[in-house]
N, C-alpha and C positions, 0 to 999 in steps of 0.2 A: 536549766530551761531558759532559752533566749527570749527576751521580750523587747519590743521596740514600741515606744509610746510617742506619738506625734502631738504637737501643740502649736498654737499660734495662728491657726486658721481664723478668718474673720471676713466680714463684708466691708469692702472699700470702694472708693470711687476710682474711675479710670485715671491712670497717672500716679496713683498712690503706691505705697510700699508696705510689705509685710515681711516678717522673719519667722520662718517655721523652724521648730526645734524637734529633734528626734533623740530621745534619751534611751540608752540601751542598758539592759541588765542581763546577766548571764553570759556576757561576752565583753571584750574590750574593743572599743571602736578604733583604737590606734593601730590594731593589727588587722583590721577588716576593710574591705571595699564597701563603701556606703553609697547609696543612691536615692534619688527621689523620682517618683513616677506620678503621673496624674491621669485621672480618668474623668472625662466629661460625659454628660448625659448622651446616650446613644452612640458613644465612641469607645474604642478599645483603650486599654492601658498604654500609655506612652511614656517613654523615658525622658526625663527632664535634665538630670545632671547626675554625675557620679564622681567619686573621689577615691584615690587609692591611699594606702598608708604613707606613701612618700609625698602626698599632696598634689599629685598629678590629677587633672580634672578633664572632664569631657561634658559637653552640653548638647542638648537637642537644638536643632536649627531655630526653632521658634522662640527660644529664650536667650540665645547668645547675645551678650552685651547687656542684658537686663538682669539676669539671675546670677548669683554666686553661691557655690556650695563650699562649705568649710566644715571643720570639726575641731572640737576642743577635747583632747585626750584626757585632760585633768577632770573634766566633767562627764566624760564618757558620752558625749552628746554631739550630734551632727546638726548642721544648720543649713537652711536655704534662704538666702536673702533675695527677696523679689522686689525689684524696682520697676518703675514705669509700667505698672500693671495695666493690662488690657482686658476688655470683656471676654475675649476668647481664652484668657487664662483661667476662667471660671471652671472649677473642677474639684474633685476630691483628690487630695495629695497624699501619697503614701511614701513612707520611708522603707527602705529595704537594705539588707546587708548580706554579704557573703564572706566567708573565711576561706582564704586561698593559700595553697602552698606556692611559694615563689612569688613572682610578679606577673601574672597573666595580664593580657591586654584589658584596658578599660572596656566596659560594655554597658549598653543601655537596653539590652534584651532582658525582659523580665524573667525568663526561664533560667537565667544565670543566678538568680538570687534565692537563697533558701529561707531567709527570715524576713517577715513583713510586719509592719504596724497596722493598726486599724484604720488609719486615715484621719485627715483633718480637712474640713471644707473651706475652700477659698471662693468667694463670690466677688466679682468685679462688675460694678454697674457703670453705665456710660453717662 
């Protein structure tokens, strides 16, 4: 049974930084596509960043240049480093993963991901 557990969410001031972690069990992150999504109040779930097993990455337009996705296969953990945080980054952040045959294109569509964590809250105040 695959489980993803996020941690690292917190309340910070605008301009601050946070690092979110996503620890997987029941699967190996080194062979999976991992992603982060966020959901703000009264808004739909939006793709933030994704990474494939080769380390290729893709980011949502609102976070390019500020957020960095990575993973540590030795720890079976993925990360989202968030810098220069803005109040509009306030949301619940979810880790997601999919296991793919071959190397399909990177995707920030949530329906592409089979496994999800419970989320961690990020709040940025001005």
